[in-house]
SEPAVEX-590205 format. One record per atom (N, C-alpha, C, O): residue number from 1; residue in one letter; atom name; x, y, z. Coordinates in Angstrom, 1 decimal, padded with zeros to 4 digits. Atoms other than C-alpha are relative to their C-alpha. Layout:
// residues N
[NUM; 'a'; 'CA'; [X; Y; Z]]
...
This chain:
// residues 47
[1; 'x'; 'N'; [000.2; 000.2; 001.2]]
[1; 'x'; 'CA'; [007.2; 017.7; 022.3]]
[1; 'x'; 'C'; [-000.3; -001.1; 000.5]]
[1; 'x'; 'O'; [000.4; -001.8; 001.3]]
[2; 'x'; 'N'; [000.4; 001.6; -001.2]]
[2; 'x'; 'CA'; [004.4; 014.8; 023.2]]
[2; 'x'; 'C'; [000.6; -000.5; -001.4]]
[2; 'x'; 'O'; [001.0; 000.0; -002.5]]
[3; 'x'; 'N'; [-000.7; 001.2; 001.1]]
[3; 'x'; 'CA'; [005.5; 011.1; 021.5]]
[3; 'x'; 'C'; [-001.0; 000.4; -001.0]]
[3; 'x'; 'O'; [-000.7; 001.1; -002.0]]
[4; 'x'; 'N'; [001.2; 000.5; 000.5]]
[4; 'x'; 'CA'; [002.3; 010.6; 020.1]]
[4; 'x'; 'C'; [000.2; 000.9; -001.7]]
[4; 'x'; 'O'; [-000.1; 000.4; -002.8]]
[5; 'x'; 'N'; [-000.2; -000.5; 000.8]]
[5; 'x'; 'CA'; [003.2; 013.1; 017.8]]
[5; 'x'; 'C'; [001.4; 000.3; -001.4]]
[5; 'x'; 'O'; [001.6; 001.0; -002.4]]
[6; 'x'; 'N'; [-001.6; 000.7; 000.4]]
[6; 'x'; 'CA'; [006.9; 011.6; 016.9]]
[6; 'x'; 'C'; [-000.4; -000.5; -000.4]]
[6; 'x'; 'O'; [-000.4; 000.0; -001.6]]
[7; 'x'; 'N'; [000.0; 000.6; 000.1]]
[7; 'x'; 'CA'; [005.3; 009.1; 016.5]]
[7; 'x'; 'C'; [000.1; 000.0; -001.5]]
[7; 'x'; 'O'; [000.8; -000.6; -002.4]]
[8; 'x'; 'N'; [000.6; 000.3; 000.6]]
[8; 'x'; 'CA'; [003.0; 010.0; 014.5]]
[8; 'x'; 'C'; [000.5; 000.6; -001.2]]
[8; 'x'; 'O'; [000.5; -000.1; -002.2]]
[9; 'x'; 'N'; [-000.9; -000.1; 000.9]]
[9; 'x'; 'CA'; [005.1; 012.3; 012.2]]
[9; 'x'; 'C'; [001.1; -001.5; -001.0]]
[9; 'x'; 'O'; [001.4; -001.7; -002.1]]
[10; 'x'; 'N'; [-000.9; 001.7; 000.6]]
[10; 'x'; 'CA'; [007.3; 008.4; 011.6]]
[10; 'x'; 'C'; [-000.4; -000.1; -000.7]]
[10; 'x'; 'O'; [000.1; 000.1; -001.8]]
[11; 'x'; 'N'; [001.3; 000.9; 000.3]]
[11; 'x'; 'CA'; [004.1; 006.8; 010.8]]
[11; 'x'; 'C'; [000.5; 001.1; -001.7]]
[11; 'x'; 'O'; [000.7; 000.4; -002.7]]
[12; 'x'; 'N'; [000.5; 000.1; 001.1]]
[12; 'x'; 'CA'; [004.2; 009.2; 007.8]]
[12; 'x'; 'C'; [000.7; 000.7; -000.6]]
[12; 'x'; 'O'; [000.3; 001.1; -001.7]]
[13; 'x'; 'N'; [-000.7; 000.9; 000.8]]
[13; 'x'; 'CA'; [007.5; 009.4; 007.0]]
[13; 'x'; 'C'; [000.5; -001.1; -000.4]]
[13; 'x'; 'O'; [001.2; -000.8; -001.4]]
[14; 'x'; 'N'; [000.4; 001.6; 000.3]]
[14; 'x'; 'CA'; [007.7; 005.7; 006.5]]
[14; 'x'; 'C'; [-001.2; 000.1; -001.3]]
[14; 'x'; 'O'; [-000.5; 000.1; -002.3]]
[15; 'x'; 'N'; [001.1; -000.5; 001.1]]
[15; 'x'; 'CA'; [004.5; 006.5; 003.9]]
[15; 'x'; 'C'; [000.3; 000.4; -000.6]]
[15; 'x'; 'O'; [000.1; 000.1; -001.8]]
[16; 'x'; 'N'; [-000.5; -000.4; 001.2]]
[16; 'x'; 'CA'; [006.3; 008.8; 002.3]]
[16; 'x'; 'C'; [001.2; -000.7; -001.3]]
[16; 'x'; 'O'; [001.4; -000.7; -002.5]]
[17; 'x'; 'N'; [-000.9; 000.5; 001.3]]
[17; 'x'; 'CA'; [009.4; 006.4; 001.5]]
[17; 'x'; 'C'; [-000.6; -001.0; -000.7]]
[17; 'x'; 'O'; [-000.3; -001.1; -001.9]]
[18; 'x'; 'N'; [000.2; 000.9; 000.3]]
[18; 'x'; 'CA'; [007.7; 003.7; 000.8]]
[18; 'x'; 'C'; [-000.4; 000.2; -001.6]]
[18; 'x'; 'O'; [-000.1; -000.4; -002.6]]
[19; 'x'; 'N'; [000.3; -000.2; 001.1]]
[19; 'x'; 'CA'; [005.7; 005.6; -001.7]]
[19; 'x'; 'C'; [001.5; 000.6; -001.3]]
[19; 'x'; 'O'; [001.9; 000.1; -002.3]]
[20; 'x'; 'N'; [-001.5; 000.5; 000.9]]
[20; 'x'; 'CA'; [009.2; 006.9; -002.9]]
[20; 'x'; 'C'; [001.0; -000.8; -000.7]]
[20; 'x'; 'O'; [001.5; -000.3; -001.8]]
[21; 'x'; 'N'; [-000.8; 001.7; 000.5]]
[21; 'x'; 'CA'; [011.2; 003.6; -003.7]]
[21; 'x'; 'C'; [-001.1; -000.4; -001.0]]
[21; 'x'; 'O'; [-000.8; -000.5; -002.2]]
[22; 'x'; 'N'; [000.6; 000.9; 000.5]]
[22; 'x'; 'CA'; [007.8; 002.1; -004.7]]
[22; 'x'; 'C'; [000.1; 001.3; -002.3]]
[22; 'x'; 'O'; [000.0; 001.1; -003.5]]
[23; 'x'; 'N'; [000.7; -000.6; 001.8]]
[23; 'x'; 'CA'; [007.5; 005.1; -008.0]]
[23; 'x'; 'C'; [001.8; 000.4; -000.7]]
[23; 'x'; 'O'; [002.1; 001.1; -001.7]]
[24; 'x'; 'N'; [-002.0; 000.6; 000.4]]
[24; 'x'; 'CA'; [011.7; 004.5; -008.4]]
[24; 'x'; 'C'; [000.7; 001.0; -000.2]]
[24; 'x'; 'O'; [001.5; 001.3; -001.0]]
[25; 'x'; 'N'; [-001.4; -001.2; -001.0]]
[25; 'x'; 'CA'; [013.2; 007.5; -006.5]]
[25; 'x'; 'C'; [000.2; -000.7; 001.9]]
[25; 'x'; 'O'; [-000.3; -000.8; 003.1]]
[26; 'x'; 'N'; [000.2; 001.3; -001.6]]
[26; 'x'; 'CA'; [014.7; 004.9; -004.2]]
[26; 'x'; 'C'; [001.5; 001.5; 000.9]]
[26; 'x'; 'O'; [001.5; 001.7; 002.1]]
[27; 'x'; 'N'; [-000.8; -000.6; -000.9]]
[27; 'x'; 'CA'; [017.7; 007.6; -003.3]]
[27; 'x'; 'C'; [-001.0; 001.1; 000.9]]
[27; 'x'; 'O'; [-000.6; 001.8; 001.8]]
[28; 'x'; 'N'; [000.4; -001.4; -001.0]]
[28; 'x'; 'CA'; [015.0; 010.1; -001.9]]
[28; 'x'; 'C'; [-001.1; -000.7; 001.7]]
[28; 'x'; 'O'; [-001.4; -000.3; 002.8]]
[29; 'x'; 'N'; [000.8; 000.9; -000.9]]
[29; 'x'; 'CA'; [012.9; 006.7; -000.7]]
[29; 'x'; 'C'; [001.1; 000.0; 001.5]]
[29; 'x'; 'O'; [000.7; 000.2; 002.7]]
[30; 'x'; 'N'; [-000.9; 000.6; -001.0]]
[30; 'x'; 'CA'; [016.3; 005.8; 001.3]]
[30; 'x'; 'C'; [000.1; 001.7; 001.6]]
[30; 'x'; 'O'; [000.3; 001.5; 002.8]]
[31; 'x'; 'N'; [000.1; -001.4; -000.1]]
[31; 'x'; 'CA'; [016.1; 009.9; 002.5]]
[31; 'x'; 'C'; [-000.8; -000.6; 001.1]]
[31; 'x'; 'O'; [-000.2; -001.4; 001.9]]
[32; 'x'; 'N'; [001.1; -000.1; -000.7]]
[32; 'x'; 'CA'; [012.7; 009.7; 004.5]]
[32; 'x'; 'C'; [000.5; -001.5; 000.8]]
[32; 'x'; 'O'; [001.1; -001.3; 001.8]]
[33; 'x'; 'N'; [-000.7; 000.2; -000.5]]
[33; 'x'; 'CA'; [013.7; 006.5; 005.4]]
[33; 'x'; 'C'; [001.0; 000.1; 001.7]]
[33; 'x'; 'O'; [001.0; -000.6; 002.7]]
[34; 'x'; 'N'; [-001.5; -000.3; -001.0]]
[34; 'x'; 'CA'; [016.7; 007.7; 007.8]]
[34; 'x'; 'C'; [-001.0; 001.4; 000.5]]
[34; 'x'; 'O'; [-000.7; 001.6; 001.7]]
[35; 'x'; 'N'; [001.2; -000.6; -000.8]]
[35; 'x'; 'CA'; [013.8; 010.3; 008.8]]
[35; 'x'; 'C'; [-001.3; -000.5; 000.4]]
[35; 'x'; 'O'; [-002.2; 000.1; 000.9]]
[36; 'x'; 'N'; [000.7; 001.2; -001.3]]
[36; 'x'; 'CA'; [012.1; 007.3; 010.2]]
[36; 'x'; 'C'; [-000.2; -000.4; 001.4]]
[36; 'x'; 'O'; [-000.9; -000.6; 002.3]]
[37; 'x'; 'N'; [-001.0; 001.3; -001.3]]
[37; 'x'; 'CA'; [014.8; 005.4; 012.1]]
[37; 'x'; 'C'; [000.1; 000.8; 000.4]]
[37; 'x'; 'O'; [000.1; 000.4; 001.6]]
[38; 'x'; 'N'; [-000.3; -000.4; -000.9]]
[38; 'x'; 'CA'; [015.2; 008.9; 013.3]]
[38; 'x'; 'C'; [-001.0; 000.5; 001.1]]
[38; 'x'; 'O'; [-000.6; 001.3; 002.0]]
[39; 'x'; 'N'; [001.1; -001.0; 000.0]]
[39; 'x'; 'CA'; [011.6; 009.9; 014.2]]
[39; 'x'; 'C'; [000.4; -001.4; 001.4]]
[39; 'x'; 'O'; [000.0; -000.9; 002.5]]
[40; 'x'; 'N'; [000.6; 001.4; -000.5]]
[40; 'x'; 'CA'; [011.8; 005.9; 016.3]]
[40; 'x'; 'C'; [001.2; 000.7; 001.1]]
[40; 'x'; 'O'; [000.7; 000.8; 002.2]]
[41; 'x'; 'N'; [-000.7; -000.5; -001.0]]
[41; 'x'; 'CA'; [014.9; 007.5; 018.3]]
[41; 'x'; 'C'; [-000.8; 001.7; 001.0]]
[41; 'x'; 'O'; [-000.4; 002.2; 002.0]]
[42; 'x'; 'N'; [-000.2; -001.3; -000.7]]
[42; 'x'; 'CA'; [013.7; 010.8; 019.5]]
[42; 'x'; 'C'; [-001.7; -000.7; 000.2]]
[42; 'x'; 'O'; [-002.6; 000.1; 000.4]]
[43; 'x'; 'N'; [002.0; 000.2; -001.1]]
[43; 'x'; 'CA'; [009.7; 008.9; 020.7]]
[43; 'x'; 'C'; [000.4; -000.5; 001.3]]
[43; 'x'; 'O'; [-000.1; -000.4; 002.5]]
[44; 'x'; 'N'; [-000.3; 000.7; -001.4]]
[44; 'x'; 'CA'; [012.0; 006.7; 022.6]]
[44; 'x'; 'C'; [000.8; 001.0; 000.9]]
[44; 'x'; 'O'; [001.4; 000.6; 001.9]]
[45; 'x'; 'N'; [-000.9; -000.7; -001.1]]
[45; 'x'; 'CA'; [013.6; 009.7; 024.3]]
[45; 'x'; 'C'; [-001.5; 000.3; 000.4]]
[45; 'x'; 'O'; [-002.0; 000.2; 001.6]]
[46; 'x'; 'N'; [002.0; -001.1; -000.5]]
[46; 'x'; 'CA'; [009.7; 011.3; 024.5]]
[46; 'x'; 'C'; [-000.3; -000.6; 000.6]]
[46; 'x'; 'O'; [-000.8; 000.1; 001.5]]
[47; 'x'; 'N'; [001.1; 000.8; -001.0]]
[47; 'x'; 'CA'; [008.3; 008.6; 026.4]]
[47; 'x'; 'C'; [-000.8; 001.1; 001.3]]
[47; 'x'; 'O'; [-001.7; 000.6; 002.0]]
């Protein structure tokens, strides 16, 4: 899998996390922050 695709999906997860937290749905926002952090690790491995 392309590292650009992994980073792109990570950015989408971060956007969704910020949107959910701003709407008051903190639990789902924190979940998407976790997905974003996981994609950071995947992106670093896929160099």
